[in-house]
C-alpha positions in Angstrom: -16.3 14.9 3.4 -17.8 17.0 0.7 -20.5 14.5 -0.4 -21.9 11.1 0.0 -20.1 10.1 -3.2 -16.8 11.0 -1.6 -17.6 8.9 1.5 -18.4 5.9 -0.7 -15.1 6.5 -2.6 -13.2 6.5 0.7 -15.0 3.3 1.8 -14.1 1.6 -1.5 -10.5 2.8 -1.1 -10.4 1.3 2.4 -11.7 -2.0 1.0 -9.2 -2.1 -1.9 -6.4 -0.8 0.3 -7.4 -3.4 2.9 -7.1 -6.2 0.3 -3.7 -4.9 -0.8 -2.5 -4.5 2.8 -3.8 -8.0 3.6 -2.0 -9.3 0.6 1.2 -7.6 1.6 1.0 -8.8 5.2 -0.1 -12.3 4.2 2.8 -12.8 1.9 5.2 -11.4 4.4 3.8 -13.5 7.2 3.9 -16.7 5.0 7.6 -16.0 4.1 8.5 -15.3 7.7 6.7 -18.3 9.1 8.1 -20.7 6.6 11.6 -19.6 7.4 12.3 -18.2 3.9 16.1 -17.6 3.6 15.6 -13.9 2.8 16.4 -10.8 4.7 13.4 -8.9 6.1 13.7 -6.1 3.4 13.7 -8.8 0.7 10.6 -10.3 2.2 9.0 -6.9 2.3 9.9 -6.4 -1.4 8.2 -9.6 -2.4 5.1 -8.8 -0.4 5.0 -5.2 -1.9 5.2 -6.6 -5.5 2.3 -8.9 -4.8 0.2 -6.1 -3.2 1.0 -3.7 -6.1 -1.1 -5.5 -8.6 -4.0 -5.8 -6.1 -3.8 -2.1 -5.5 -3.5 -1.0 -9.1 -6.4 -3.1 -10.4 -8.6 -2.6 -7.4 -8.2 1.2 -7.4 -8.8 1.4 -11.1 -11.9 -0.8 -11.2 -13.4 -0.3 -7.7 -12.2 2.8 -5.9 -11.9 5.5 -8.6 -13.5 3.6 -11.5 -11.1 5.0 -14.1 -7.6 4.3 -15.3 -4.8 5.5 -13.2 -2.1 7.7 -14.7 0.4 4.8 -14.6 3.6 6.9 -14.2 1.9 8.7 -11.3 0.7 5.4 -9.8 4.1 3.9 -10.0 5.7 7.0 -8.5 3.1 7.0 -5.7 3.6 3.3 -5.1 7.4 3.5 -5.1 7.2 6.5 -2.7 5.0 4.5 -0.5 7.4 1.5 -0.7 10.4 3.7 0.2 8.4 5.2 3.1 7.3 1.8 4.2 10.9 0.6 4.2 12.1 3.6 6.2 9.4 3.0 8.8 10.3 -0.7 8.8 13.9 0.0 9.4 13.0 2.5 12.2 10.8 -0.1 13.8 13.4 -2.8 13.6 16.0 -0.3 15.0 13.7 0.3 17.9 13.6 -3.4 18.6 10.2 -4.3 17.2 9.6 -7.8 16.0 9.8 -8.1 12.2 6.1 -8.8 11.7 5.1 -5.9 14.0 7.5 -3.6 12.2 6.1 -4.6 8.8 2.5 -4.2 10.0 3.1 -0.7 11.5 5.0 0.4 8.4 2.4 -0.9 6.0 -0.6 0.5 7.8 1.0 4.0 8.2 1.9 4.1 4.5 -1.6 3.0 3.4 -3.1 6.0 5.2 -1.0 8.5 3.3 -1.7 6.7 -0.1 -5.4 7.7 -0.2 -4.6 11.4 -0.2 -1.9 11.0 -2.9 -4.2 8.8 -5.0 -7.1 11.1 -4.7 -5.3 14.4 -5.3 -2.7 13.3 -7.9 -3.0 9.8 -9.4 -6.7 9.6 -10.1 -7.5 13.3 -10.3 -10.0 14.2 -13.0 -9.4 17.8 -13.6 -5.9 17.5 -15.2 -5.7 18.7 -18.8 
């Protein structure tokens, strides 16, 4: 950490990311437990779309306190979603239960997102 301000930004990111992750996992869990007639990847897509708005608004208003470069945010989010699905499929392929596979994939992807958001999406020194 370079400063106390950076530590607070990281803590805010964890709070917003946690809210988005809980949204993702909550929606996925609700769909799985209610027996929604959807494949696991479709359930993950619905959960991702719900969490996307929580993440965008939260990171703009709370974490970085400035507007995101929307094309960058969308690219980061879609990259995270793709990575999430690859990890999900790997987990399922290794025999993990659907909720366990979604949880592991979502938490792993969230950890990478902070670095991308900090260094690319919300970076302040771009022209």
